[in-house]
C-alpha positions in Angstrom: -0.2 0.0 0.0 1.0 3.5 -1.1 1.3 6.1 1.7 0.8 9.4 -0.2 -0.7 12.9 0.4 -4.3 11.5 0.1 -3.5 9.0 3.0 -1.9 11.4 4.5 -4.5 13.9 4.6 -7.2 11.2 5.4 -5.0 10.3 8.5 -5.0 13.9 9.8 -8.9 14.3 9.3 -9.6 11.0 11.2 -7.0 12.1 14.2 -8.7 15.5 13.9 -11.9 13.7 14.0 -11.1 11.7 17.1 -9.5 15.0 18.9 -12.7 16.8 18.0 -14.8 14.0 19.3 -12.9 13.9 22.3 -12.8 17.4 23.0 -16.6 18.4 22.0 -18.2 14.9 23.2 -16.1 13.1 26.0 -14.7 15.9 27.6 -17.9 18.0 27.9 -19.7 14.8 29.1 -16.9 14.2 31.8 -17.4 17.8 32.9 -21.2 17.1 32.9 -20.7 14.1 35.0 -18.3 16.0 37.6 -21.1 18.7 37.7 -23.6 16.3 38.4 -21.6 14.2 41.1 -20.8 17.3 43.0 -24.4 18.2 42.7 -25.4 15.0 44.1 -23.1 15.4 47.1 -24.4 18.6 47.7 -28.0 17.4 47.7 -27.2 14.4 49.9 -25.6 17.1 52.3 -28.9 19.1 52.5 -30.7 15.7 53.0 -28.4 15.0 55.8 -29.1 18.3 57.3 -32.6 17.9 57.0 -32.7 14.6 58.6 -30.5 16.4 61.6 -33.2 19.1 61.7 -36.0 16.8 61.5 -34.4 15.0 64.8 -33.8 18.1 66.3 -37.5 19.1 65.8 -38.7 16.0 67.2 -36.6 16.6 70.4 -38.3 20.0 70.4 -41.7 18.6 70.4 -40.9 16.4 73.4 -39.4 19.6 75.3 -42.4 21.6 74.5 -44.7 19.1 75.8 -42.8 18.9 78.9 -42.6 22.6 79.0 -46.3 22.7 78.6 -46.8 20.2 81.4 -44.7 22.5 83.6 -46.7 25.6 82.6 -50.0 23.8 83.5 -48.4 22.8 86.8 -47.6 26.2 87.7 -51.0 27.8 86.3 -52.8 25.2 88.7 -50.8 26.9 91.6 -51.9 30.3 90.6 -55.3 31.2 92.4 -57.6 33.3 90.4 -58.5 36.8 91.2 -61.7 36.0 92.9 -59.7 33.8 95.5 -57.1 36.5 96.3 -59.1 37.5 99.6 -59.4 33.6 100.7 -55.3 33.5 100.1 -54.9 36.6 102.2 -56.8 35.3 104.9 -55.0 32.0 104.8 -52.0 34.4 105.3 -53.5 36.0 108.3 -54.7 32.9 109.9 -51.0 31.2 109.4 -49.6 34.4 111.2 -52.1 34.0 114.1 -51.8 30.4 114.2 -48.1 31.2 115.8 -49.9 32.5 119.0 -46.5 34.8 119.4 -47.4 36.7 116.2 -49.8 39.8 116.4 -50.5 41.0 112.7 -50.8 44.7 112.7 -51.4 45.4 109.1 -52.1 43.7 106.1 -52.1 46.0 103.1 -52.8 45.1 99.4 -50.9 47.4 96.9 -51.4 48.0 92.9 -51.2 44.6 91.1 -48.8 44.3 88.4 -49.5 42.8 85.1 -47.1 40.0 83.7 -47.2 37.4 80.7 -50.6 35.6 81.9 -50.5 36.4 85.3 -50.7 39.1 88.1 -48.2 39.8 90.7 -49.9 41.5 94.0 -47.5 42.8 96.5 -48.7 42.9 100.1 -47.0 44.8 102.8 -47.2 42.8 106.0 -46.4 44.4 109.6 -46.4 42.0 112.5 -45.1 42.0 115.9 -44.0 38.8 118.2 -41.4 36.3 119.0 -38.8 35.7 116.3 -39.4 31.9 116.5 -43.3 32.4 115.6 -42.1 34.5 112.7 -39.8 31.8 111.6 -42.7 29.2 111.8 -44.8 31.6 110.0 -42.3 32.0 107.0 -42.0 28.2 107.0 -45.7 27.8 106.8 -45.8 30.5 103.7 -43.3 28.3 102.2 -45.1 25.2 102.2 -48.5 26.8 101.0 -49.5 25.7 97.3 -49.6 29.3 96.1 -46.9 30.6 94.3 -45.3 33.6 96.5 -42.1 35.6 96.7 -40.9 37.8 99.8 -39.4 40.9 97.9 -38.4 42.8 101.0 -38.2 42.1 104.9 -37.0 44.0 107.6 -36.6 42.6 110.8 -36.1 44.7 114.1 -35.6 43.7 117.6 -37.7 44.9 120.1 -35.4 45.6 123.4 -38.3 45.3 126.0 -38.3 41.1 125.8 -35.9 39.1 124.6 -37.0 37.3 121.1 -39.2 40.0 120.2 -39.2 41.1 117.0 -41.0 43.4 114.4 -41.3 42.4 110.9 -42.0 44.4 108.2 -42.1 42.8 104.8 -43.4 43.0 101.2 -44.6 39.8 99.8 -45.7 38.9 96.2 -48.7 36.7 95.4 -48.9 35.6 92.1 -52.4 34.9 90.4 -54.2 34.3 87.3 -57.0 37.0 86.1 -60.5 35.6 86.2 -61.6 34.5 82.8 -64.8 37.4 83.2 -62.4 40.1 84.2 -60.1 41.8 81.9 -58.6 44.3 84.3 -57.5 43.1 87.7 -59.1 44.9 90.8 -58.2 45.0 94.4 -60.3 42.3 96.4 
C-alpha cells in the first residue's frame, strides 16, 4: 500500500475527528458527570442536614410538651383573682396560728401585670416572737400558692428577749378571672 498525500490527509482528518470528538463529546460529558456528582453530593449533604433538623424538631416537640406540662403545673398553683381574699385570709390565719405573732397590718398594693398572670404586692407588719415569725415563714413556704418575699426588715424589740417586728413585702402571683379583663383589688 502506498502512503501518499491522500492517505496523509485522510489520517489527519481522522485524527482531527478523534480529537474533536474527544474535546466536544467526551470532555464535555466528563465535565457534566463531575458537575452532576458534585450536585448529587450537595443534595445528599442537604438531605443529611434536613434529617438532622427533623431529629431536632422531634426532640423539640418532646421538650415543648414537657414545658407545657410544667406551665400547667404552675398555672394550677396560681389562684384566680376572685380567690385572692381567701389567700390573704389564709396568710393572716397562718400568722395568727403562731400564737406569738400579732399581725398589725396587711395592706394590698397595686397589682402588676406580667405575661398571663398578675403579681399582687402585699405589705405585712407584725410583732411577736422571732420563733413564731420563723414558723410563719416556713408555713408560707409550704403553701400551694406561688409567693415571693420581696423585702423584709426585722427589728429587735428591746423590751423583751426574742421579740421582733417584721415589716415585709410579699408578692402573690395570681391568674385573672376569665370574666375580668382588668384586675381589681379584692
